[in-house]
C-alpha positions as CSV (number, residue, x, y, z in Angstrom):
1,M,17.4,-0.1,4.2
2,P,13.9,0.0,2.2
3,A,11.0,-0.9,4.0
4,V,9.2,-4.2,3.0
5,S,5.2,-3.3,2.5
6,R,2.8,-5.0,4.7
7,S,-0.7,-5.7,3.0
8,P,-3.3,-7.0,6.0
9,L,-5.8,-5.7,3.1
10,A,-6.2,-3.6,0.3
11,L,-10.3,-3.8,-0.1
12,A,-10.7,-1.1,-3.2
13,L,-14.4,-0.5,-3.7
14,F,-15.6,-2.3,-6.3
15,V,-17.8,-0.5,-8.8
16,P,-19.4,-3.5,-11.1
17,W,-20.1,-1.4,-14.3
18,A,-20.9,-4.6,-16.1
19,L,-23.6,-5.8,-14.2
20,T,-26.3,-2.8,-13.9
21,L,-28.8,-2.9,-16.5
22,H,-28.6,0.5,-16.4
23,L,-25.8,0.5,-18.2
24,A,-26.0,-2.4,-20.7
25,H,-29.3,-0.8,-22.8
26,A,-28.3,2.4,-23.3
27,S,-28.4,3.6,-26.4
28,V,-28.6,7.6,-27.5
29,A,-27.2,9.9,-30.5
30,L,-24.1,11.3,-28.3
31,A,-24.6,14.6,-29.1
32,G,-27.3,17.2,-30.8
33,E,-30.9,16.1,-31.5
34,D,-31.9,13.2,-33.6
35,E,-32.8,13.8,-37.4
36,G,-36.8,13.9,-35.8
37,G,-36.1,17.1,-33.2
38,A,-36.5,15.2,-30.5
39,D,-34.8,16.6,-27.2
40,I,-31.5,14.8,-26.1
41,D,-32.0,11.4,-23.3
42,Y,-29.9,12.9,-20.6
43,V,-29.6,10.2,-18.4
44,A,-29.2,7.6,-21.4
45,L,-26.2,9.5,-22.4
46,A,-25.1,9.9,-19.1
47,A,-25.3,6.0,-19.1
48,R,-23.5,5.0,-22.2
49,L,-20.9,7.8,-21.3
50,I,-19.8,6.2,-17.7
51,K,-19.7,2.8,-20.1
52,D,-17.2,4.7,-22.3
53,G,-15.3,5.7,-19.0
54,H,-16.3,9.3,-20.2
55,F,-16.8,10.4,-16.0
56,D,-16.4,13.9,-16.2
57,R,-18.6,14.4,-19.8
58,A,-21.5,11.8,-17.9
59,Q,-21.7,14.4,-14.6
60,A,-22.3,17.5,-17.4
61,A,-25.3,15.6,-18.8
62,L,-26.6,14.8,-15.6
63,D,-26.4,18.1,-15.1
64,E,-28.7,18.8,-17.5
65,V,-31.6,16.6,-16.6
66,D,-34.8,18.3,-15.6
67,A,-35.5,16.2,-12.2
68,S,-38.8,17.5,-12.0
69,K,-39.9,15.8,-15.2
70,P,-43.2,13.3,-14.5
71,D,-41.6,10.8,-16.9
72,L,-38.5,11.0,-15.9
73,D,-36.7,7.5,-15.0
74,R,-35.9,8.1,-11.6
75,Q,-34.1,4.9,-10.2
76,R,-32.0,5.1,-13.3
77,Y,-31.6,8.7,-12.4
78,H,-30.7,8.0,-9.5
79,T,-28.1,5.5,-9.9
80,L,-26.0,7.3,-12.4
81,A,-25.6,9.9,-9.9
82,G,-24.5,7.5,-6.9
83,L,-22.2,5.9,-9.4
84,L,-20.7,9.3,-10.5
85,A,-20.3,10.0,-7.0
86,L,-19.0,6.5,-5.3
87,K,-15.9,6.9,-9.0
88,R,-14.9,10.2,-7.1
89,K,-15.0,8.9,-3.6
90,D,-17.6,11.1,-2.7
91,F,-19.8,8.4,-0.2
92,E,-22.3,10.6,1.4
93,P,-24.0,11.8,-1.7
94,A,-23.5,7.9,-3.2
95,R,-25.3,7.0,-0.5
96,K,-28.2,9.3,-0.9
97,G,-27.9,8.8,-4.7
98,F,-28.9,4.8,-4.1
99,D,-31.1,5.4,-1.6
100,R,-33.1,7.6,-3.8
101,A,-33.0,4.9,-6.8
102,I,-34.2,2.1,-4.1
103,K,-37.1,4.0,-3.3
104,A,-37.8,5.2,-6.7
105,Q,-37.7,1.8,-7.8
106,I,-40.3,0.3,-4.9
107,A,-42.6,3.3,-5.7
108,A,-42.5,2.3,-9.8
109,E,-42.9,-1.3,-8.7
110,R,-45.8,-0.5,-6.4
111,A,-47.8,1.5,-8.8
112,D,-47.1,-1.2,-11.3
113,A,-48.6,-3.5,-9.5
114,K,-51.3,-1.0,-8.4
115,H,-52.8,-0.7,-12.0
116,A,-52.6,-4.7,-12.9
117,A,-54.3,-4.5,-9.8
118,E,-56.8,-2.0,-11.2
119,A,-56.8,-4.0,-14.7
120,G,-57.9,-6.9,-12.8
121,G,-54.8,-8.7,-12.2
122,S,-53.8,-10.4,-9.3
123,H,-54.2,-9.0,-5.8
124,A,-51.7,-10.6,-3.9
125,K,-48.6,-8.2,-2.7
126,K,-45.4,-9.4,-2.8
127,P,-42.7,-7.7,-0.5
128,I,-40.6,-5.5,-3.4
129,Q,-36.5,-6.5,-2.9
130,P,-34.2,-4.1,-4.2
131,E,-32.3,-4.6,-7.1
132,P,-29.1,-6.8,-5.8
133,V,-26.8,-3.6,-7.5
134,L,-28.8,-1.5,-6.2
135,L,-27.9,-2.6,-2.6
136,L,-24.5,-3.5,-3.1
137,Y,-24.1,0.0,-4.7
138,L,-25.5,1.0,-1.3
139,A,-23.4,-1.3,0.6
140,Q,-20.0,0.6,-1.0
141,A,-20.9,3.7,0.1
142,N,-21.3,3.1,3.6
143,Y,-18.2,0.7,3.7
144,G,-16.4,4.1,2.6
145,L,-18.0,6.1,5.1
146,K,-17.0,3.9,7.4
147,R,-20.7,3.0,8.7
148,Y,-19.8,-1.0,9.1
149,E,-23.0,-2.0,11.1
150,R,-25.0,0.0,8.3
151,T,-22.9,-2.0,5.5
152,L,-23.8,-5.6,7.3
153,E,-27.3,-4.6,7.3
154,V,-28.0,-3.7,3.4
155,L,-25.8,-7.2,2.4
156,D,-28.0,-9.0,5.0
157,R,-30.7,-7.5,2.7
158,A,-29.9,-8.7,-0.3
159,G,-29.3,-12.3,1.5
160,K,-27.3,-15.0,-0.9
161,A,-28.3,-12.5,-4.3
162,L,-24.2,-11.6,-4.3
163,D,-22.9,-14.3,-2.9
164,D,-21.0,-14.2,-6.3
165,E,-19.2,-11.1,-5.5
166,T,-15.8,-11.6,-3.7
167,S,-16.4,-7.5,-2.1
168,V,-19.0,-8.5,-0.6
169,H,-17.6,-11.0,1.3
170,L,-14.5,-9.0,2.5
171,M,-16.6,-6.2,3.0
172,R,-19.0,-8.1,5.2
173,A,-15.5,-9.5,7.0
174,Q,-13.8,-5.9,7.2
175,S,-17.4,-4.2,8.9
176,N,-17.4,-7.1,11.6
177,W,-13.5,-6.5,11.8
178,E,-13.8,-3.3,12.7
179,L,-16.5,-3.4,14.8
180,K,-14.8,-5.8,16.9
181,R,-15.9,-9.3,16.2
182,P,-13.1,-11.4,14.6
183,G,-15.5,-13.9,15.0
184,R,-18.0,-13.2,12.4
185,A,-15.0,-11.7,10.5
186,I,-13.1,-15.1,10.4
187,A,-17.2,-16.8,9.5
188,A,-17.2,-14.0,6.6
189,L,-13.5,-14.9,5.1
190,K,-13.9,-18.9,5.7
191,R,-17.2,-18.6,3.5
192,G,-15.8,-16.3,0.6
193,A,-12.7,-19.2,0.2
194,R,-15.6,-21.8,0.3
195,I,-17.4,-20.0,-2.8
196,F,-14.0,-19.0,-4.0
197,S,-11.4,-21.4,-3.5
198,D,-9.3,-20.4,-6.2
199,D,-8.8,-16.7,-4.4
200,S,-5.8,-16.3,-1.9
201,Q,-7.0,-13.5,-0.7
202,F,-9.3,-14.5,2.0
203,T,-7.1,-16.8,3.5
204,R,-4.2,-14.1,3.4
205,L,-6.8,-11.7,5.0
206,Q,-7.8,-14.9,7.7
207,V,-3.9,-14.7,8.5
208,F,-3.6,-11.6,9.5
209,Y,-6.7,-11.3,11.2
210,L,-4.7,-14.1,13.2
211,I,-1.8,-12.4,13.7
212,E,-3.6,-9.3,14.8
213,L,-5.6,-11.6,17.4
214,G,-1.6,-13.1,18.5
215,L,-2.9,-16.5,17.2
216,Y,0.6,-17.3,16.3
217,Q,0.5,-21.2,16.0
218,E,-2.9,-21.2,14.0
219,V,-0.7,-18.5,11.9
220,M,1.6,-20.7,11.2
221,D,-0.4,-24.3,10.8
222,M,-3.1,-22.2,8.2
223,G,0.3,-20.4,6.4
224,Q,1.9,-23.5,5.7
225,R,-1.3,-24.9,4.0
226,Y,-1.9,-22.0,2.2
227,L,1.5,-21.6,0.9
228,A,2.2,-25.3,-0.1
229,R,-0.9,-24.7,-2.8
230,A,1.2,-25.0,-6.3
231,Q,0.2,-21.5,-7.2
232,A,1.7,-19.9,-4.4
233,T,3.5,-16.6,-4.9
234,A,6.4,-15.2,-3.6
235,E,4.4,-12.0,-3.1
236,D,2.2,-14.6,-0.6
237,Y,5.6,-15.5,0.8
238,V,6.1,-12.3,2.0
239,A,3.2,-11.2,2.7
240,V,2.9,-14.1,5.4
241,G,6.5,-13.7,6.3
242,E,6.2,-10.2,7.2
243,A,2.7,-10.7,9.0
244,L,4.7,-13.1,11.6
245,R,7.8,-10.5,11.4
246,Q,5.4,-7.9,12.3
247,G,4.1,-9.9,15.4
248,K,7.2,-10.3,16.8
249,Q,7.0,-14.1,15.3
250,L,10.9,-13.9,14.1
251,D,11.7,-17.7,14.2
252,K,9.0,-18.6,12.4
253,A,8.8,-15.4,10.1
254,G,12.6,-16.6,9.1
255,L,11.5,-20.6,8.4
256,I,8.4,-19.2,6.1
257,L,10.8,-16.9,4.2
258,E,14.3,-19.1,4.2
259,G,11.6,-21.7,2.2
260,A,10.5,-19.3,0.2
261,H,14.3,-18.3,-0.9
262,L,15.1,-21.4,-1.8
263,R,11.2,-22.0,-4.1
264,Y,11.9,-18.2,-5.3
265,P,15.8,-17.8,-5.5
266,E,15.4,-14.8,-7.7
267,S,12.4,-13.2,-6.0
268,E,14.1,-9.0,-4.8
269,Q,11.0,-8.8,-2.2
270,I,12.0,-12.3,-0.6
271,M,15.4,-11.7,0.1
272,L,14.4,-8.1,1.3
273,A,11.7,-9.8,3.8
274,L,14.4,-12.3,4.9
275,A,17.2,-9.4,5.6
276,H,14.7,-7.6,7.4
277,V,13.8,-10.6,9.6
278,Y,18.0,-11.3,10.1
279,L,18.2,-8.0,11.0
280,D,16.1,-8.1,13.9
281,R,17.6,-11.5,14.7
282,E,20.9,-9.4,14.9
283,R,22.4,-10.9,12.1
284,P,23.4,-8.3,10.0
285,L,26.4,-10.3,7.9
286,S,23.2,-12.7,6.6
287,A,21.0,-9.8,5.6
288,A,24.2,-8.1,4.2
289,M,24.5,-11.2,2.5
290,L,21.2,-11.3,0.7
291,L,21.2,-7.8,-0.1
292,E,24.4,-8.2,-1.8
293,D,22.9,-11.2,-3.6
294,A,20.5,-8.6,-4.4
295,A,22.1,-6.4,-5.3
296,R,23.4,-8.3,-8.3
297,L,20.0,-8.1,-9.7
298,N,19.6,-4.5,-8.7
299,A,22.2,-2.2,-8.4
300,K,20.2,-0.1,-5.7
301,Y,20.5,-2.4,-3.0
302,T,24.3,-2.1,-3.2
303,V,24.6,1.1,-0.6
304,E,22.5,-1.1,1.7
305,A,24.8,-4.5,1.2
306,A,27.4,-2.6,1.9
307,E,26.1,-0.7,4.9
308,L,25.2,-3.9,6.4
309,Y,28.8,-5.7,5.5
310,K,30.6,-2.5,7.6
311,Q,27.9,-3.2,10.5
312,A,29.0,-6.7,10.9
313,G,32.2,-5.3,10.6
314,R,33.4,-6.6,7.2
315,L,34.9,-3.7,5.9
316,E,37.3,-4.8,3.3
317,R,34.1,-6.4,1.8
318,A,31.9,-3.1,2.3
319,L,34.9,-1.1,0.9
320,S,34.9,-3.5,-2.4
321,L,31.0,-3.5,-2.7
322,N,30.8,0.6,-2.8
323,A,32.9,0.7,-5.2
324,R,30.2,-0.5,-7.2
325,V,28.0,2.5,-6.1
326,R,27.2,4.1,-9.1
327,D,25.7,7.4,-7.2
328,Q,28.4,9.2,-7.0
329,K,27.9,11.1,-3.2
330,E,26.2,8.5,-1.9
331,K,29.6,6.3,-3.1
332,L,32.0,9.2,-1.5
333,K,30.0,9.6,2.2
334,Q,29.7,5.8,2.4
335,R,33.4,5.3,1.4
336,L,34.7,8.0,3.7
337,S,32.9,6.4,6.6
338,I,34.0,2.8,5.7
339,L,37.6,4.2,5.6
340,L,37.0,5.7,9.2
341,A,36.0,2.6,10.7
342,M,39.5,0.9,8.9
343,E,41.1,3.6,10.3
344,R,42.5,4.4,7.4
345,F,43.0,8.4,7.7
346,E,45.4,8.9,5.1
347,L,43.0,7.8,2.4
348,V,40.3,9.7,4.6
349,A,42.6,12.8,4.0
350,A,43.1,12.3,0.1
351,M,39.4,12.3,-0.2
352,A,39.3,16.0,0.4
353,P,39.5,17.3,-3.4
354,S,36.0,14.5,-4.7
355,L,34.1,15.5,-1.5
356,S,34.7,19.2,-2.1
357,R,34.2,18.5,-6.4
358,T,30.9,16.9,-5.7
359,G,30.0,19.9,-3.1
360,L,29.4,16.9,-0.1
361,L,31.5,19.6,2.1
362,G,28.3,21.3,2.2
363,D,27.3,18.6,5.1
364,D,29.0,19.6,8.5
365,N,28.6,15.8,8.8
366,V,31.1,15.5,5.8
367,R,33.8,18.3,6.9
368,Y,34.1,17.5,10.5
369,A,34.8,13.7,9.6
370,L,37.6,15.1,6.8
371,A,38.5,17.3,9.9
372,Y,38.8,14.1,12.2
373,G,41.4,12.5,9.4
374,Y,43.3,15.3,9.2
375,Y,44.0,15.3,12.8
376,K,44.3,11.6,13.2
377,I,47.4,12.1,10.2
378,G,48.7,15.1,12.7
379,D,47.5,17.6,9.7
380,F,46.6,20.2,12.1
381,A,46.4,23.2,10.2
382,S,43.9,21.3,7.5
383,A,41.5,20.1,10.3
384,E,41.3,23.7,11.6
385,Q,40.5,24.7,8.2
386,Q,37.3,22.2,7.9
387,L,36.3,22.9,11.4
388,K,35.8,26.8,11.3
389,T,33.1,26.5,8.9
390,I,30.7,23.9,11.1
391,T,27.6,25.9,12.5
392,E,25.8,22.9,13.1
393,S,25.5,23.0,17.3
394,E,26.1,19.2,18.3
395,L,29.0,19.0,15.5
396,F,30.5,22.7,16.8
397,N,30.6,21.0,20.6
398,N,32.8,17.9,18.6
399,A,35.1,20.7,16.9
400,N,35.7,22.3,19.7
401,Q,36.7,19.6,21.9
402,L,39.0,18.2,18.3
403,R,40.6,21.8,18.6
404,K,41.3,21.2,22.3
405,A,42.5,17.7,21.5
406,M,44.7,19.1,18.9
407,Q,46.3,22.1,21.7
408,T,47.1,18.9,23.3
409,C,49.1,17.4,20.9
410,R,51.0,20.8,20.3
411,S,51.7,21.1,23.7
412,S,52.3,17.6,24.8
413,G,52.9,15.6,21.1
414,W,53.8,11.6,23.1
415,E,50.1,12.2,24.3
416,C,48.7,12.7,21.3
417,I,46.5,10.3,19.2
């Protein structure tokens, strides 16, 4: 039966290309020299290529930059190098790039302040704050390196300047969680939920954290509030229900998912998640009925539905569903197992030509099942014909036991079968 995915946190690194001024003001000829014969500005070219999504070409352009040139815009150069590394998930080069960009920005602003002072300007010294976008990039690089303490330090350095970025609150929450600070992690999520009241991922992640902490009543309370929103999706219900199931809270998971099934009766995801709960609660018939409904929407669930009916002892229903299986090999193997369970041994033996034609007799398990069917109808010669080619060790022992049973039948027919 297909597994239902669990999604506690899918925190992808967010590279907000549109935020950076380094890209927004790029303007340069994309090839060759301009009419005046000036050299190509490879930094500006790289910025334009990144903005257009041509990352390999952007890296090639940056590789052409002479980093020793005194008039090089080092802040911009290192920022672009860091962005390209971040895009490739090369987090250590990205971290170094953004560190250098910040140092270049600070050095440039200090130089400007010094020149202003020398020209008779203000002598007041103000602390130089790195550009917020650079701190965001640096935090992302550290997060990718799993340097969670450093990630938090960088985010703290930015203060409230990055509050309008959802990824900041998620990074802060997950970093604290990884550092075994669940209170701070949940507080970060609550703050994010206040700022982004329409974004459900903060509440969803709180639910998963509470489950990890074993606070199932709080999960139930928060989950119900979360799901009561008009915009709650089928995926939201599945996320909460599956998380409760993983926490062994089967009754609570069942309540959530049964309500979801009433709200979204055509959702395959909900049917599958609820079927898993029923199986965990040892209710294969309920699970089979759900998967039969799912199979009407998607035929790939027919095999699983038939198998669950078989487990539930509803063999006629299992055989009926099996007739709708499209994959011929899957269909025949399952039909063979159902007929054996029904003790319809004549029909098992009659499957021999189909099993041979589809190549299923290359499977020792199938061959042994067919031999057993022959044995049960008293066709010992055909049974032996199948048994003699079995090589799998456990089945080989079973085959010898079946031979002994057939020998007993030959010598004392009244003791047989």
